[in-house]
Chimera marker file (.cmm) of the C-alpha trace (Angstrom):
<marker_set name="trace">
<marker id="1" x="6.603" y="-11.045" z="-16.326" r="1" g="1" b="0" radius="0.5"/>
<marker id="2" x="7.046" y="-13.952" z="-13.513" r="1" g="1" b="0" radius="0.5"/>
<marker id="3" x="5.010" y="-13.783" z="-10.159" r="1" g="1" b="0" radius="0.5"/>
<marker id="4" x="5.650" y="-14.397" z="-6.719" r="1" g="1" b="0" radius="0.5"/>
<marker id="5" x="3.160" y="-14.791" z="-3.578" r="1" g="1" b="0" radius="0.5"/>
<marker id="6" x="3.408" y="-11.616" z="-1.215" r="1" g="1" b="0" radius="0.5"/>
<marker id="7" x="1.609" y="-11.404" z="2.135" r="1" g="1" b="0" radius="0.5"/>
<marker id="8" x="1.699" y="-7.885" z="3.716" r="1" g="1" b="0" radius="0.5"/>
<marker id="9" x="0.605" y="-7.883" z="7.060" r="1" g="1" b="0" radius="0.5"/>
<marker id="10" x="0.056" y="-4.704" z="9.495" r="1" g="1" b="0" radius="0.5"/>
<marker id="11" x="-0.261" y="-5.007" z="12.812" r="1" g="1" b="0" radius="0.5"/>
<marker id="12" x="-3.893" y="-4.790" z="12.592" r="1" g="1" b="0" radius="0.5"/>
<marker id="13" x="-4.838" y="-6.283" z="9.414" r="1" g="1" b="0" radius="0.5"/>
<marker id="14" x="-3.606" y="-8.114" z="6.317" r="1" g="1" b="0" radius="0.5"/>
<marker id="15" x="-3.292" y="-5.670" z="3.475" r="1" g="1" b="0" radius="0.5"/>
<marker id="16" x="-2.405" y="-7.332" z="0.829" r="1" g="1" b="0" radius="0.5"/>
<marker id="17" x="-2.281" y="-11.324" z="0.070" r="1" g="1" b="0" radius="0.5"/>
<marker id="18" x="-1.863" y="-12.463" z="-3.586" r="1" g="1" b="0" radius="0.5"/>
<marker id="19" x="0.699" y="-12.499" z="-6.681" r="1" g="1" b="0" radius="0.5"/>
<marker id="20" x="2.907" y="-9.481" z="-7.722" r="1" g="1" b="0" radius="0.5"/>
<marker id="21" x="5.746" y="-8.882" z="-10.326" r="1" g="1" b="0" radius="0.5"/>
<marker id="22" x="7.582" y="-6.216" z="-8.158" r="1" g="1" b="0" radius="0.5"/>
<marker id="23" x="7.652" y="-5.198" z="-4.267" r="1" g="1" b="0" radius="0.5"/>
<marker id="24" x="10.024" y="-2.278" z="-3.270" r="1" g="1" b="0" radius="0.5"/>
<marker id="25" x="10.532" y="-1.715" z="0.262" r="1" g="1" b="0" radius="0.5"/>
<marker id="26" x="12.357" y="1.095" z="2.257" r="1" g="1" b="0" radius="0.5"/>
<marker id="27" x="15.618" y="-0.202" z="4.381" r="1" g="1" b="0" radius="0.5"/>
<marker id="28" x="17.839" y="1.700" z="6.503" r="1" g="1" b="0" radius="0.5"/>
<marker id="29" x="20.418" y="1.202" z="3.335" r="1" g="1" b="0" radius="0.5"/>
<marker id="30" x="17.746" y="2.522" z="0.809" r="1" g="1" b="0" radius="0.5"/>
<marker id="31" x="15.111" y="0.940" z="-1.231" r="1" g="1" b="0" radius="0.5"/>
<marker id="32" x="15.296" y="-2.430" z="-2.367" r="1" g="1" b="0" radius="0.5"/>
<marker id="33" x="13.464" y="-3.860" z="-5.089" r="1" g="1" b="0" radius="0.5"/>
<marker id="34" x="12.409" y="-7.809" z="-5.285" r="1" g="1" b="0" radius="0.5"/>
<marker id="35" x="11.348" y="-9.880" z="-8.290" r="1" g="1" b="0" radius="0.5"/>
<marker id="36" x="10.280" y="-13.584" z="-8.799" r="1" g="1" b="0" radius="0.5"/>
<marker id="37" x="12.573" y="-15.954" z="-7.950" r="1" g="1" b="0" radius="0.5"/>
<marker id="38" x="14.876" y="-13.609" z="-5.811" r="1" g="1" b="0" radius="0.5"/>
<marker id="39" x="17.495" y="-15.172" z="-3.490" r="1" g="1" b="0" radius="0.5"/>
<marker id="40" x="16.592" y="-15.631" z="-0.107" r="1" g="1" b="0" radius="0.5"/>
<marker id="41" x="16.609" y="-12.396" z="1.919" r="1" g="1" b="0" radius="0.5"/>
<marker id="42" x="15.637" y="-11.032" z="5.301" r="1" g="1" b="0" radius="0.5"/>
<marker id="43" x="15.899" y="-7.152" z="5.801" r="1" g="1" b="0" radius="0.5"/>
<marker id="44" x="14.494" y="-4.622" z="8.129" r="1" g="1" b="0" radius="0.5"/>
<marker id="45" x="12.162" y="-2.318" z="6.783" r="1" g="1" b="0" radius="0.5"/>
<marker id="46" x="12.131" y="1.743" z="8.040" r="1" g="1" b="0" radius="0.5"/>
<marker id="47" x="9.053" y="3.879" z="7.624" r="1" g="1" b="0" radius="0.5"/>
<marker id="48" x="8.734" y="5.076" z="3.900" r="1" g="1" b="0" radius="0.5"/>
<marker id="49" x="7.352" y="3.987" z="0.626" r="1" g="1" b="0" radius="0.5"/>
<marker id="50" x="6.338" y="0.607" z="-0.051" r="1" g="1" b="0" radius="0.5"/>
<marker id="51" x="5.275" y="-0.473" z="-3.712" r="1" g="1" b="0" radius="0.5"/>
<marker id="52" x="3.710" y="-3.431" z="-4.994" r="1" g="1" b="0" radius="0.5"/>
<marker id="53" x="3.017" y="-4.131" z="-9.011" r="1" g="1" b="0" radius="0.5"/>
<marker id="54" x="0.589" y="-6.542" z="-8.917" r="1" g="1" b="0" radius="0.5"/>
<marker id="55" x="0.142" y="-9.150" z="-11.752" r="1" g="1" b="0" radius="0.5"/>
<marker id="56" x="-2.002" y="-6.951" z="-13.873" r="1" g="1" b="0" radius="0.5"/>
<marker id="57" x="0.571" y="-4.224" z="-14.331" r="1" g="1" b="0" radius="0.5"/>
<marker id="58" x="-1.642" y="-1.995" z="-11.647" r="1" g="1" b="0" radius="0.5"/>
<marker id="59" x="0.742" y="-0.451" z="-8.783" r="1" g="1" b="0" radius="0.5"/>
<marker id="60" x="-0.279" y="-0.046" z="-5.214" r="1" g="1" b="0" radius="0.5"/>
<marker id="61" x="1.906" y="2.614" z="-3.162" r="1" g="1" b="0" radius="0.5"/>
<marker id="62" x="1.630" y="2.993" z="0.697" r="1" g="1" b="0" radius="0.5"/>
<marker id="63" x="3.648" y="4.320" z="3.507" r="1" g="1" b="0" radius="0.5"/>
<marker id="64" x="4.402" y="1.698" z="5.791" r="1" g="1" b="0" radius="0.5"/>
<marker id="65" x="6.247" y="2.053" z="9.651" r="1" g="1" b="0" radius="0.5"/>
<marker id="66" x="8.888" y="-0.294" z="11.280" r="1" g="1" b="0" radius="0.5"/>
<marker id="67" x="8.960" y="-3.953" z="10.170" r="1" g="1" b="0" radius="0.5"/>
<marker id="68" x="10.723" y="-6.798" z="8.397" r="1" g="1" b="0" radius="0.5"/>
<marker id="69" x="10.822" y="-8.792" z="5.126" r="1" g="1" b="0" radius="0.5"/>
<marker id="70" x="11.530" y="-12.359" z="4.349" r="1" g="1" b="0" radius="0.5"/>
<marker id="71" x="11.826" y="-13.774" z="0.675" r="1" g="1" b="0" radius="0.5"/>
<marker id="72" x="12.276" y="-17.292" z="0.248" r="1" g="1" b="0" radius="0.5"/>
<marker id="73" x="10.784" y="-20.011" z="-1.834" r="1" g="1" b="0" radius="0.5"/>
<marker id="74" x="9.465" y="-17.369" z="-4.426" r="1" g="1" b="0" radius="0.5"/>
<marker id="75" x="7.477" y="-15.931" z="-1.628" r="1" g="1" b="0" radius="0.5"/>
<marker id="76" x="7.618" y="-12.598" z="0.122" r="1" g="1" b="0" radius="0.5"/>
<marker id="77" x="6.144" y="-12.101" z="3.382" r="1" g="1" b="0" radius="0.5"/>
<marker id="78" x="6.444" y="-8.492" z="4.782" r="1" g="1" b="0" radius="0.5"/>
<marker id="79" x="5.285" y="-7.579" z="8.586" r="1" g="1" b="0" radius="0.5"/>
<marker id="80" x="5.065" y="-3.856" z="9.400" r="1" g="1" b="0" radius="0.5"/>
<marker id="81" x="3.397" y="-2.271" z="12.286" r="1" g="1" b="0" radius="0.5"/>
<marker id="82" x="1.423" y="0.052" z="10.077" r="1" g="1" b="0" radius="0.5"/>
<marker id="83" x="0.493" y="0.225" z="6.599" r="1" g="1" b="0" radius="0.5"/>
<marker id="84" x="-1.536" y="3.049" z="5.168" r="1" g="1" b="0" radius="0.5"/>
<marker id="85" x="-2.910" y="4.143" z="1.909" r="1" g="1" b="0" radius="0.5"/>
<marker id="86" x="-3.052" y="7.786" z="0.996" r="1" g="1" b="0" radius="0.5"/>
<marker id="87" x="-6.759" y="7.766" z="1.020" r="1" g="1" b="0" radius="0.5"/>
<marker id="88" x="-6.200" y="6.219" z="4.793" r="1" g="1" b="0" radius="0.5"/>
<marker id="89" x="-3.457" y="8.833" z="5.983" r="1" g="1" b="0" radius="0.5"/>
<marker id="90" x="-4.550" y="11.713" z="8.440" r="1" g="1" b="0" radius="0.5"/>
<marker id="91" x="-2.061" y="14.643" z="7.462" r="1" g="1" b="0" radius="0.5"/>
<marker id="92" x="-3.555" y="16.490" z="10.534" r="1" g="1" b="0" radius="0.5"/>
<marker id="93" x="-2.637" y="13.456" z="12.754" r="1" g="1" b="0" radius="0.5"/>
<marker id="94" x="0.808" y="12.930" z="11.265" r="1" g="1" b="0" radius="0.5"/>
<marker id="95" x="1.479" y="16.453" z="11.942" r="1" g="1" b="0" radius="0.5"/>
<marker id="96" x="0.756" y="16.306" z="15.552" r="1" g="1" b="0" radius="0.5"/>
<marker id="97" x="2.723" y="13.176" z="15.866" r="1" g="1" b="0" radius="0.5"/>
<marker id="98" x="5.622" y="14.873" z="14.284" r="1" g="1" b="0" radius="0.5"/>
<marker id="99" x="5.353" y="17.654" z="16.895" r="1" g="1" b="0" radius="0.5"/>
<marker id="100" x="4.896" y="15.414" z="19.833" r="1" g="1" b="0" radius="0.5"/>
<marker id="101" x="8.043" y="13.548" z="18.484" r="1" g="1" b="0" radius="0.5"/>
<marker id="102" x="10.169" y="16.746" z="18.079" r="1" g="1" b="0" radius="0.5"/>
<marker id="103" x="9.131" y="17.934" z="21.755" r="1" g="1" b="0" radius="0.5"/>
<marker id="104" x="10.173" y="14.481" z="23.118" r="1" g="1" b="0" radius="0.5"/>
<marker id="105" x="13.493" y="14.836" z="21.497" r="1" g="1" b="0" radius="0.5"/>
<marker id="106" x="14.132" y="18.202" z="22.863" r="1" g="1" b="0" radius="0.5"/>
<marker id="107" x="13.486" y="16.498" z="26.259" r="1" g="1" b="0" radius="0.5"/>
<marker id="108" x="16.128" y="14.640" z="28.608" r="1" g="1" b="0" radius="0.5"/>
<marker id="109" x="15.496" y="10.881" z="27.776" r="1" g="1" b="0" radius="0.5"/>
<marker id="110" x="16.990" y="7.611" z="28.391" r="1" g="1" b="0" radius="0.5"/>
<marker id="111" x="18.905" y="6.245" z="25.385" r="1" g="1" b="0" radius="0.5"/>
<marker id="112" x="15.341" y="3.817" z="24.549" r="1" g="1" b="0" radius="0.5"/>
<marker id="113" x="13.195" y="6.586" z="24.991" r="1" g="1" b="0" radius="0.5"/>
<marker id="114" x="15.155" y="8.761" z="22.670" r="1" g="1" b="0" radius="0.5"/>
<marker id="115" x="15.329" y="5.831" z="20.061" r="1" g="1" b="0" radius="0.5"/>
<marker id="116" x="11.352" y="5.565" z="20.294" r="1" g="1" b="0" radius="0.5"/>
<marker id="117" x="11.033" y="9.148" z="19.725" r="1" g="1" b="0" radius="0.5"/>
<marker id="118" x="13.426" y="8.936" z="16.558" r="1" g="1" b="0" radius="0.5"/>
<marker id="119" x="11.241" y="6.337" z="15.078" r="1" g="1" b="0" radius="0.5"/>
<marker id="120" x="7.878" y="8.323" z="16.021" r="1" g="1" b="0" radius="0.5"/>
<marker id="121" x="9.683" y="11.431" z="14.122" r="1" g="1" b="0" radius="0.5"/>
<marker id="122" x="10.734" y="9.129" z="11.121" r="1" g="1" b="0" radius="0.5"/>
<marker id="123" x="7.165" y="7.567" z="10.841" r="1" g="1" b="0" radius="0.5"/>
<marker id="124" x="5.394" y="10.868" z="11.085" r="1" g="1" b="0" radius="0.5"/>
<marker id="125" x="7.978" y="12.386" z="8.423" r="1" g="1" b="0" radius="0.5"/>
<marker id="126" x="7.487" y="9.312" z="6.052" r="1" g="1" b="0" radius="0.5"/>
<marker id="127" x="3.249" y="9.898" z="6.326" r="1" g="1" b="0" radius="0.5"/>
<marker id="128" x="3.795" y="13.578" z="5.531" r="1" g="1" b="0" radius="0.5"/>
<marker id="129" x="6.008" y="12.994" z="2.674" r="1" g="1" b="0" radius="0.5"/>
<marker id="130" x="3.926" y="10.460" z="1.180" r="1" g="1" b="0" radius="0.5"/>
<marker id="131" x="0.612" y="12.570" z="1.811" r="1" g="1" b="0" radius="0.5"/>
<marker id="132" x="2.164" y="15.564" z="-0.125" r="1" g="1" b="0" radius="0.5"/>
<marker id="133" x="3.688" y="13.621" z="-2.774" r="1" g="1" b="0" radius="0.5"/>
<marker id="134" x="-0.228" y="12.746" z="-3.740" r="1" g="1" b="0" radius="0.5"/>
<marker id="135" x="-1.408" y="16.171" z="-3.280" r="1" g="1" b="0" radius="0.5"/>
<marker id="136" x="0.932" y="18.024" z="-5.516" r="1" g="1" b="0" radius="0.5"/>
<link id1="1" id2="2" r="1" g="1" b="0" radius="0.2"/>
<link id1="2" id2="3" r="1" g="1" b="0" radius="0.2"/>
<link id1="3" id2="4" r="1" g="1" b="0" radius="0.2"/>
<link id1="4" id2="5" r="1" g="1" b="0" radius="0.2"/>
<link id1="5" id2="6" r="1" g="1" b="0" radius="0.2"/>
<link id1="6" id2="7" r="1" g="1" b="0" radius="0.2"/>
<link id1="7" id2="8" r="1" g="1" b="0" radius="0.2"/>
<link id1="8" id2="9" r="1" g="1" b="0" radius="0.2"/>
<link id1="9" id2="10" r="1" g="1" b="0" radius="0.2"/>
<link id1="10" id2="11" r="1" g="1" b="0" radius="0.2"/>
<link id1="11" id2="12" r="1" g="1" b="0" radius="0.2"/>
<link id1="12" id2="13" r="1" g="1" b="0" radius="0.2"/>
<link id1="13" id2="14" r="1" g="1" b="0" radius="0.2"/>
<link id1="14" id2="15" r="1" g="1" b="0" radius="0.2"/>
<link id1="15" id2="16" r="1" g="1" b="0" radius="0.2"/>
<link id1="16" id2="17" r="1" g="1" b="0" radius="0.2"/>
<link id1="17" id2="18" r="1" g="1" b="0" radius="0.2"/>
<link id1="18" id2="19" r="1" g="1" b="0" radius="0.2"/>
<link id1="19" id2="20" r="1" g="1" b="0" radius="0.2"/>
<link id1="20" id2="21" r="1" g="1" b="0" radius="0.2"/>
<link id1="21" id2="22" r="1" g="1" b="0" radius="0.2"/>
<link id1="22" id2="23" r="1" g="1" b="0" radius="0.2"/>
<link id1="23" id2="24" r="1" g="1" b="0" radius="0.2"/>
<link id1="24" id2="25" r="1" g="1" b="0" radius="0.2"/>
<link id1="25" id2="26" r="1" g="1" b="0" radius="0.2"/>
<link id1="26" id2="27" r="1" g="1" b="0" radius="0.2"/>
<link id1="27" id2="28" r="1" g="1" b="0" radius="0.2"/>
<link id1="28" id2="29" r="1" g="1" b="0" radius="0.2"/>
<link id1="29" id2="30" r="1" g="1" b="0" radius="0.2"/>
<link id1="30" id2="31" r="1" g="1" b="0" radius="0.2"/>
<link id1="31" id2="32" r="1" g="1" b="0" radius="0.2"/>
<link id1="32" id2="33" r="1" g="1" b="0" radius="0.2"/>
<link id1="33" id2="34" r="1" g="1" b="0" radius="0.2"/>
<link id1="34" id2="35" r="1" g="1" b="0" radius="0.2"/>
<link id1="35" id2="36" r="1" g="1" b="0" radius="0.2"/>
<link id1="36" id2="37" r="1" g="1" b="0" radius="0.2"/>
<link id1="37" id2="38" r="1" g="1" b="0" radius="0.2"/>
<link id1="38" id2="39" r="1" g="1" b="0" radius="0.2"/>
<link id1="39" id2="40" r="1" g="1" b="0" radius="0.2"/>
<link id1="40" id2="41" r="1" g="1" b="0" radius="0.2"/>
<link id1="41" id2="42" r="1" g="1" b="0" radius="0.2"/>
<link id1="42" id2="43" r="1" g="1" b="0" radius="0.2"/>
<link id1="43" id2="44" r="1" g="1" b="0" radius="0.2"/>
<link id1="44" id2="45" r="1" g="1" b="0" radius="0.2"/>
<link id1="45" id2="46" r="1" g="1" b="0" radius="0.2"/>
<link id1="46" id2="47" r="1" g="1" b="0" radius="0.2"/>
<link id1="47" id2="48" r="1" g="1" b="0" radius="0.2"/>
<link id1="48" id2="49" r="1" g="1" b="0" radius="0.2"/>
<link id1="49" id2="50" r="1" g="1" b="0" radius="0.2"/>
<link id1="50" id2="51" r="1" g="1" b="0" radius="0.2"/>
<link id1="51" id2="52" r="1" g="1" b="0" radius="0.2"/>
<link id1="52" id2="53" r="1" g="1" b="0" radius="0.2"/>
<link id1="53" id2="54" r="1" g="1" b="0" radius="0.2"/>
<link id1="54" id2="55" r="1" g="1" b="0" radius="0.2"/>
<link id1="55" id2="56" r="1" g="1" b="0" radius="0.2"/>
<link id1="56" id2="57" r="1" g="1" b="0" radius="0.2"/>
<link id1="57" id2="58" r="1" g="1" b="0" radius="0.2"/>
<link id1="58" id2="59" r="1" g="1" b="0" radius="0.2"/>
<link id1="59" id2="60" r="1" g="1" b="0" radius="0.2"/>
<link id1="60" id2="61" r="1" g="1" b="0" radius="0.2"/>
<link id1="61" id2="62" r="1" g="1" b="0" radius="0.2"/>
<link id1="62" id2="63" r="1" g="1" b="0" radius="0.2"/>
<link id1="63" id2="64" r="1" g="1" b="0" radius="0.2"/>
<link id1="64" id2="65" r="1" g="1" b="0" radius="0.2"/>
<link id1="65" id2="66" r="1" g="1" b="0" radius="0.2"/>
<link id1="66" id2="67" r="1" g="1" b="0" radius="0.2"/>
<link id1="67" id2="68" r="1" g="1" b="0" radius="0.2"/>
<link id1="68" id2="69" r="1" g="1" b="0" radius="0.2"/>
<link id1="69" id2="70" r="1" g="1" b="0" radius="0.2"/>
<link id1="70" id2="71" r="1" g="1" b="0" radius="0.2"/>
<link id1="71" id2="72" r="1" g="1" b="0" radius="0.2"/>
<link id1="72" id2="73" r="1" g="1" b="0" radius="0.2"/>
<link id1="73" id2="74" r="1" g="1" b="0" radius="0.2"/>
<link id1="74" id2="75" r="1" g="1" b="0" radius="0.2"/>
<link id1="75" id2="76" r="1" g="1" b="0" radius="0.2"/>
<link id1="76" id2="77" r="1" g="1" b="0" radius="0.2"/>
<link id1="77" id2="78" r="1" g="1" b="0" radius="0.2"/>
<link id1="78" id2="79" r="1" g="1" b="0" radius="0.2"/>
<link id1="79" id2="80" r="1" g="1" b="0" radius="0.2"/>
<link id1="80" id2="81" r="1" g="1" b="0" radius="0.2"/>
<link id1="81" id2="82" r="1" g="1" b="0" radius="0.2"/>
<link id1="82" id2="83" r="1" g="1" b="0" radius="0.2"/>
<link id1="83" id2="84" r="1" g="1" b="0" radius="0.2"/>
<link id1="84" id2="85" r="1" g="1" b="0" radius="0.2"/>
<link id1="85" id2="86" r="1" g="1" b="0" radius="0.2"/>
<link id1="86" id2="87" r="1" g="1" b="0" radius="0.2"/>
<link id1="87" id2="88" r="1" g="1" b="0" radius="0.2"/>
<link id1="88" id2="89" r="1" g="1" b="0" radius="0.2"/>
<link id1="89" id2="90" r="1" g="1" b="0" radius="0.2"/>
<link id1="90" id2="91" r="1" g="1" b="0" radius="0.2"/>
<link id1="91" id2="92" r="1" g="1" b="0" radius="0.2"/>
<link id1="92" id2="93" r="1" g="1" b="0" radius="0.2"/>
<link id1="93" id2="94" r="1" g="1" b="0" radius="0.2"/>
<link id1="94" id2="95" r="1" g="1" b="0" radius="0.2"/>
<link id1="95" id2="96" r="1" g="1" b="0" radius="0.2"/>
<link id1="96" id2="97" r="1" g="1" b="0" radius="0.2"/>
<link id1="97" id2="98" r="1" g="1" b="0" radius="0.2"/>
<link id1="98" id2="99" r="1" g="1" b="0" radius="0.2"/>
<link id1="99" id2="100" r="1" g="1" b="0" radius="0.2"/>
<link id1="100" id2="101" r="1" g="1" b="0" radius="0.2"/>
<link id1="101" id2="102" r="1" g="1" b="0" radius="0.2"/>
<link id1="102" id2="103" r="1" g="1" b="0" radius="0.2"/>
<link id1="103" id2="104" r="1" g="1" b="0" radius="0.2"/>
<link id1="104" id2="105" r="1" g="1" b="0" radius="0.2"/>
<link id1="105" id2="106" r="1" g="1" b="0" radius="0.2"/>
<link id1="106" id2="107" r="1" g="1" b="0" radius="0.2"/>
<link id1="107" id2="108" r="1" g="1" b="0" radius="0.2"/>
<link id1="108" id2="109" r="1" g="1" b="0" radius="0.2"/>
<link id1="109" id2="110" r="1" g="1" b="0" radius="0.2"/>
<link id1="110" id2="111" r="1" g="1" b="0" radius="0.2"/>
<link id1="111" id2="112" r="1" g="1" b="0" radius="0.2"/>
<link id1="112" id2="113" r="1" g="1" b="0" radius="0.2"/>
<link id1="113" id2="114" r="1" g="1" b="0" radius="0.2"/>
<link id1="114" id2="115" r="1" g="1" b="0" radius="0.2"/>
<link id1="115" id2="116" r="1" g="1" b="0" radius="0.2"/>
<link id1="116" id2="117" r="1" g="1" b="0" radius="0.2"/>
<link id1="117" id2="118" r="1" g="1" b="0" radius="0.2"/>
<link id1="118" id2="119" r="1" g="1" b="0" radius="0.2"/>
<link id1="119" id2="120" r="1" g="1" b="0" radius="0.2"/>
<link id1="120" id2="121" r="1" g="1" b="0" radius="0.2"/>
<link id1="121" id2="122" r="1" g="1" b="0" radius="0.2"/>
<link id1="122" id2="123" r="1" g="1" b="0" radius="0.2"/>
<link id1="123" id2="124" r="1" g="1" b="0" radius="0.2"/>
<link id1="124" id2="125" r="1" g="1" b="0" radius="0.2"/>
<link id1="125" id2="126" r="1" g="1" b="0" radius="0.2"/>
<link id1="126" id2="127" r="1" g="1" b="0" radius="0.2"/>
<link id1="127" id2="128" r="1" g="1" b="0" radius="0.2"/>
<link id1="128" id2="129" r="1" g="1" b="0" radius="0.2"/>
<link id1="129" id2="130" r="1" g="1" b="0" radius="0.2"/>
<link id1="130" id2="131" r="1" g="1" b="0" radius="0.2"/>
<link id1="131" id2="132" r="1" g="1" b="0" radius="0.2"/>
<link id1="132" id2="133" r="1" g="1" b="0" radius="0.2"/>
<link id1="133" id2="134" r="1" g="1" b="0" radius="0.2"/>
<link id1="134" id2="135" r="1" g="1" b="0" radius="0.2"/>
<link id1="135" id2="136" r="1" g="1" b="0" radius="0.2"/>
</marker_set>
């Protein structure tokens, strides 16, 4: 299978920089998959599962936060606020974050604060679903 260059950057580190066969991201309209020589594209990334099939056919699954992805000239560049493997994920912290977001949603807020709370809740739910997926 043909390869493309992939760079995934979280806010605090470069998560992946190398060749890939397939990239799957989570967007507001569902999952999107990219192969080598994909047409130029820009997508918003929402909290959820991000998958990479590397050149040796091994796969990496992570949960990512909000961000964007650009595919152009057989190169994909992903910028996300968070990118965590199952081992890095702290389920207790994710549950606490979910509870805080739920509480903020119950309080009277500005529209901006409401959307920020909504994003926090989505990120916490994505983390918990990812953690539970690998426990079962």
